[in-house]
C-alpha positions as CSV (number, residue, x, y, z in Angstrom):
1,M,75.4,118.0,18.3
2,G,73.5,115.2,20.0
3,L,70.9,115.2,17.4
4,Q,73.5,114.9,14.6
5,A,75.2,112.1,16.5
6,Q,72.0,110.2,16.9
7,Q,71.2,110.5,13.3
8,G,74.6,109.2,12.3
9,H,73.8,106.0,14.3
10,P,70.4,104.7,13.0
11,D,71.2,101.4,14.5
12,L,70.8,102.9,18.0
13,S,67.2,103.3,19.3
14,P,66.2,106.9,20.4
15,C,66.3,107.9,24.2
16,Q,63.1,106.8,25.9
17,L,63.6,108.9,29.2
18,D,61.5,111.6,30.6
19,T,61.8,114.9,28.6
20,Q,61.2,117.2,31.5
21,S,64.9,118.2,31.8
22,R,65.5,118.8,28.2
23,N,67.0,122.3,27.4
24,M,67.6,123.0,31.1
25,I,70.7,125.1,31.8
26,P,73.1,122.8,33.8
27,E,74.3,123.7,37.3
28,L,77.7,125.3,37.2
29,Q,80.0,126.5,40.0
30,D,80.6,130.1,40.5
31,S,84.3,130.1,39.8
32,F,86.8,127.9,38.1
33,V,90.4,127.1,38.9
34,C,92.8,125.3,36.6
35,L,94.7,122.7,38.7
36,W,97.2,121.8,35.9
37,D,100.8,121.8,37.3
38,K,102.1,125.2,38.2
39,C,99.1,127.0,36.6
40,E,96.2,127.4,39.1
41,S,94.7,130.3,36.9
42,P,91.2,131.4,38.1
43,F,88.3,132.0,35.9
44,E,84.7,133.3,36.2
45,N,83.7,132.3,32.8
46,A,83.0,128.6,32.1
47,E,83.9,128.8,28.3
48,W,87.1,130.6,28.9
49,Y,88.0,128.0,31.6
50,Y,87.2,125.1,29.2
51,R,89.3,126.6,26.5
52,H,92.2,127.3,28.8
53,V,92.4,123.7,30.1
54,D,92.1,122.4,26.6
55,S,95.1,124.4,25.7
56,H,97.1,122.3,28.2
57,G,96.1,119.3,26.3
58,L,97.0,120.8,23.0
59,N,100.5,121.8,24.2
60,A,101.4,118.7,26.4
61,E,104.6,117.1,25.3
62,Y,105.1,113.3,24.8
63,E,107.3,111.5,27.4
64,A,108.9,108.2,27.1
65,A,107.3,105.1,28.5
66,G,109.5,102.2,28.0
67,K,111.8,101.7,25.0
68,E,109.5,102.5,22.2
69,N,106.2,103.9,23.5
70,R,105.6,107.4,24.3
71,V,102.6,108.9,26.2
72,L,101.1,112.2,27.2
73,L,100.8,112.7,31.0
74,C,98.0,114.5,32.7
75,G,99.4,117.3,34.6
76,W,96.2,117.8,36.7
77,K,96.8,117.8,40.5
78,D,96.9,114.4,42.0
79,C,96.1,112.7,38.5
80,D,98.4,109.8,37.3
81,C,96.6,109.2,34.0
82,S,98.5,108.9,30.8
83,C,97.1,108.9,27.2
84,K,98.5,107.6,24.0
85,S,97.1,110.4,21.8
86,R,96.4,114.1,22.3
87,C,92.8,113.6,21.5
88,K,92.4,111.1,24.4
89,L,94.2,113.5,26.8
90,R,91.7,116.4,25.8
91,E,88.8,114.1,26.4
92,H,90.3,113.0,29.6
93,L,90.6,116.6,30.9
94,R,86.9,117.0,30.6
95,S,86.7,114.6,33.5
96,H,88.4,117.2,35.6
97,T,86.6,120.2,34.3
98,Q,83.1,118.5,34.0
99,E,82.8,120.1,30.6
100,K,79.9,118.6,28.5
101,V,79.9,119.0,24.7
102,V,77.1,116.7,23.6
103,S,73.4,116.7,24.9
104,C,70.6,114.0,24.4
105,P,68.0,115.7,22.2
106,N,65.2,113.9,24.1
107,C,66.1,113.9,27.9
108,G,68.6,116.6,28.0
109,G,71.4,114.5,29.5
110,M,74.8,116.0,29.0
111,F,78.0,114.0,28.1
112,A,81.7,114.7,27.6
113,N,81.9,113.0,24.2
114,N,79.9,111.1,21.5
115,T,80.9,107.8,22.9
116,K,79.3,108.4,26.4
117,F,76.1,109.7,24.5
118,Y,76.0,106.4,22.6
119,D,76.5,104.5,25.9
120,H,73.4,106.5,27.3
121,L,71.3,105.1,24.3
122,R,72.7,101.5,24.5
123,R,71.8,101.3,28.3
124,Q,68.1,101.8,27.3
125,T,68.0,98.8,25.0
126,S,65.7,95.9,25.9
127,L,67.0,93.8,28.8
128,D,67.3,90.6,26.5
129,Q,70.1,92.4,24.8
130,H,72.0,93.0,28.0
131,R,74.3,89.9,28.0
132,F,77.1,91.1,30.2
133,Q,76.4,90.9,34.1
134,C,78.2,92.4,37.0
135,S,79.4,89.8,39.4
136,H,79.0,92.2,42.3
137,C,75.4,93.7,42.0
138,S,74.0,91.4,39.2
139,K,73.2,94.4,36.9
140,R,73.3,93.6,33.2
141,F,74.7,95.7,30.4
142,A,74.5,95.8,26.7
143,T,78.3,95.8,26.0
144,E,81.5,94.6,27.8
145,R,82.8,98.2,28.0
146,L,79.8,99.3,29.8
147,L,80.2,96.6,32.3
148,R,83.9,97.5,32.8
149,D,82.9,101.1,33.4
150,H,80.2,100.1,35.9
151,M,82.4,97.9,37.9
152,R,84.8,100.8,38.4
153,N,82.1,102.5,40.4
154,H,82.3,99.6,43.0
155,V,86.0,100.4,43.8
156,N,86.7,103.5,45.9
157,H,89.9,105.4,45.1
158,Y,89.4,108.6,47.0
159,K,89.1,109.2,50.7
160,C,87.2,112.1,52.3
161,P,89.6,114.4,54.4
162,L,86.9,115.0,56.9
163,C,85.6,111.5,57.6
164,D,86.0,107.8,56.7
165,M,83.9,107.9,53.6
166,T,85.7,106.7,50.4
167,C,84.4,107.4,46.9
168,P,85.0,106.0,43.3
169,L,85.3,109.4,41.6
170,P,86.5,112.9,42.4
171,S,83.1,114.2,41.5
172,T,81.4,111.9,43.9
173,L,83.7,113.0,46.6
174,R,82.9,116.7,45.9
175,T,79.2,115.9,46.2
176,H,79.7,114.1,49.4
177,I,81.5,117.0,50.9
178,R,78.8,119.4,49.8
179,F,76.0,117.3,51.1
180,R,77.6,115.9,54.3
181,H,80.0,118.5,55.5
182,S,78.7,121.8,54.2
183,D,75.9,123.8,55.6
184,E,75.8,126.2,52.6
185,R,72.4,126.2,50.8
186,P,72.8,128.7,47.9
187,Y,69.6,127.7,46.1
188,K,66.6,129.6,47.5
189,C,62.9,129.4,46.7
190,Q,61.4,132.6,45.7
191,H,58.0,131.6,47.1
192,C,59.0,130.5,50.6
193,D,61.8,130.1,53.1
194,Y,63.1,126.8,51.5
195,S,66.7,126.5,50.4
196,C,68.8,123.6,49.1
197,K,72.2,122.6,48.0
198,N,71.7,121.9,44.2
199,L,69.4,123.1,41.4
200,V,67.7,119.8,41.0
201,D,66.3,119.8,44.5
202,L,65.1,123.4,43.9
203,R,63.3,122.5,40.7
204,K,61.6,119.6,42.5
205,H,60.6,121.9,45.4
206,L,59.1,124.5,42.9
207,D,56.7,121.8,41.6
208,T,55.1,121.8,44.9
209,H,54.1,125.4,44.5
210,S,52.3,124.7,41.2
211,K,48.4,124.5,41.6
212,V,48.2,122.5,38.3
213,P,49.6,119.0,38.2
214,T,52.7,118.9,36.3
215,Y,53.0,115.1,35.5
216,S,50.3,112.6,34.4
217,C,50.4,108.8,34.3
218,D,51.1,107.3,30.8
219,Y,49.6,104.0,31.3
220,G,46.6,103.4,29.2
221,D,43.4,105.1,30.5
222,C,44.9,105.9,33.9
223,S,43.9,109.5,34.9
224,F,46.3,109.8,37.8
225,N,48.3,113.0,38.0
226,A,50.8,114.6,40.4
227,R,52.9,117.7,40.9
228,S,56.3,115.8,41.2
229,L,57.9,113.1,39.0
230,C,58.9,111.0,42.0
231,S,55.1,110.8,42.9
232,I,54.3,109.5,39.3
233,K,57.1,106.9,39.4
234,A,56.0,105.6,42.8
235,H,52.4,105.5,41.5
236,C,53.6,103.5,38.4
237,R,55.6,101.1,40.5
238,K,52.8,100.4,42.9
239,V,49.7,100.4,40.7
240,H,50.9,99.4,37.2
241,E,54.3,97.5,37.6
242,G,53.4,95.3,40.6
243,D,56.2,96.4,42.6
244,S,54.6,95.4,45.8
245,E,56.4,92.1,46.4
246,P,58.7,92.4,49.4
247,R,62.3,92.1,47.9
248,Y,64.4,93.6,50.6
249,K,65.5,90.8,53.1
250,C,67.3,91.1,56.4
251,H,70.4,89.0,56.3
252,V,70.2,88.5,60.1
253,C,66.6,87.5,60.7
254,E,65.2,86.9,57.2
255,K,62.3,89.4,57.6
256,C,61.3,90.9,54.3
257,F,60.3,94.5,53.3
258,T,58.9,96.1,50.2
259,R,61.1,99.2,50.5
260,G,64.8,99.6,51.2
261,N,64.2,102.5,53.7
262,N,61.9,100.1,55.8
263,L,64.7,97.5,55.9
264,T,67.1,100.3,56.9
265,V,65.0,101.3,59.8
266,H,64.7,97.6,60.8
267,L,68.4,97.2,60.9
268,R,69.1,100.2,62.8
269,K,66.4,99.7,65.5
270,K,66.2,95.9,65.6
271,H,69.8,94.9,65.1
272,Q,71.5,98.1,66.0
273,F,73.5,98.6,62.9
274,K,75.0,102.0,62.2
275,W,76.2,103.7,59.1
276,P,79.9,104.0,58.5
277,S,81.1,107.4,59.0
278,G,80.3,109.7,56.1
279,H,77.8,107.2,54.5
280,P,74.2,108.7,54.2
281,R,72.5,105.3,53.9
282,F,73.0,101.6,53.7
283,R,73.5,99.9,50.3
284,Y,71.7,96.8,49.2
285,K,72.9,94.1,46.8
286,E,70.6,91.7,44.6
287,H,71.4,88.0,45.3
288,D,70.7,85.1,43.1
289,D,67.5,84.4,44.7
290,G,66.1,87.8,43.7
291,F,66.2,89.3,47.2
292,L,68.2,92.5,48.1
293,R,70.4,92.2,51.3
294,L,72.7,94.6,52.9
295,Q,76.1,95.1,51.3
296,L,78.6,94.2,53.9
297,V,81.9,94.8,52.2
298,R,83.4,98.1,51.1
299,Y,85.6,97.9,48.1
300,E,88.8,99.9,48.1
301,S,91.6,100.2,45.6
302,V,95.0,98.8,46.5
303,E,96.5,102.2,46.9
304,L,93.6,103.5,49.1
305,T,93.6,100.3,51.3
306,E,97.5,100.9,52.0
307,Q,96.7,104.5,52.8
308,L,94.0,103.4,55.3
309,M,96.2,100.7,56.8
310,K,99.0,103.3,57.4
311,E,96.5,105.6,59.0
312,R,95.4,102.7,61.3
313,E,99.0,101.9,62.2
314,K,99.6,105.4,63.3
315,Q,96.6,105.1,65.5
316,G,98.2,102.0,67.1
317,A,96.3,99.4,65.2
318,P,98.7,97.5,62.8
319,L,97.2,95.5,60.1
320,D,98.2,92.9,57.6
321,A,97.8,94.8,54.3
322,A,97.9,91.5,52.3
323,S,94.7,90.1,53.7
324,A,92.9,93.0,55.4
325,C,89.4,94.1,54.2
326,L,86.9,96.6,55.5
327,V,83.5,95.3,56.4
328,L,80.4,96.9,57.7
329,G,79.3,95.7,61.0
330,P,76.9,96.6,63.8
331,E,77.5,99.3,66.6
332,G,80.6,100.6,64.9
333,G,80.6,101.1,61.2
334,L,83.6,99.6,59.6
335,Y,85.8,96.9,61.2
336,E,88.8,95.1,59.8
337,R,89.2,91.4,59.2
338,T,92.8,90.3,59.3
339,G,94.8,87.1,59.2
340,A,93.1,83.8,58.2
341,E,89.6,85.2,58.6
342,G,90.5,88.1,56.2
343,A,92.2,85.7,53.8
344,A,89.0,83.6,53.7
345,E,87.1,86.9,52.7
346,R,89.4,87.7,49.9
347,D,87.3,85.9,47.3
348,C,84.5,88.5,47.7
349,V,86.8,91.6,48.1
350,L,88.0,93.4,45.0
351,L,91.3,95.0,45.7
352,S,92.1,96.2,42.1
353,E,94.2,99.1,40.6
């Protein structure tokens, strides 16, 4: 289907990514449960599960939205989405089931619909065609819709029930819980005692058991080869792409580093910064001068911010929801700025629906 979709859009350049994952079977969960209202039917077969959930979209009834408009409401647990057409609702349901129906014929990336596959190709167009820039992280995109989709990833809507981590999507929250709060490692190496939490990590590990180099450098007459893709990428950045300039700058003392993890060590040891609860690492934001500095503000949706405020009020720390923001600081993860100080910070804090 991906090949047919690509051939139908000759104006889009083919995918240029690595082909190592092409035709790989995707990682699937062991069981599936439909979370449509009053359903909760369990399935052991992915296709039966996808077809069952799709039937909810086919049978959903329109409801009034205002005087003239009618919409289809998603009945999935904790979802408030509404769609104007049955087709859109069925596509939306794939965001809950993680069903993928189109695959890139080159790299093997899998997508919920043709539009997302086309976006995958557009993201790879030359940078001079990327005219739309994110005001938060300075990344550029080929279309305005890609920029809008990207900016949603800066706003967190879902809070982890086990810590203070907040995530932009249900899928990222599930991944966070699996990696930060679960000790289960179901993927085991057949050659040694290694085990891991997902299939991607297992495949990377299996490369280390190979005696023959799996990857080789594509630059000119370079004969470098390695048994892992990350080693090849690191080689290309260091040797061929000149990525040795120190671009990571400490916002406290202005010291520069060539790698983000070196700056992370510096911030933790020299300035005693700590990760907020649930966060696996610091995040860095590119500034106008080309340097990447620590991202200090965490972006929450209005609804999630109000939820966090209520939780803090229950703990005896009342906050002004109109002007409060969450900021990463030393020694204590997140702290709140309120009142006039918080109001001054509003210009750089995104509190959107």
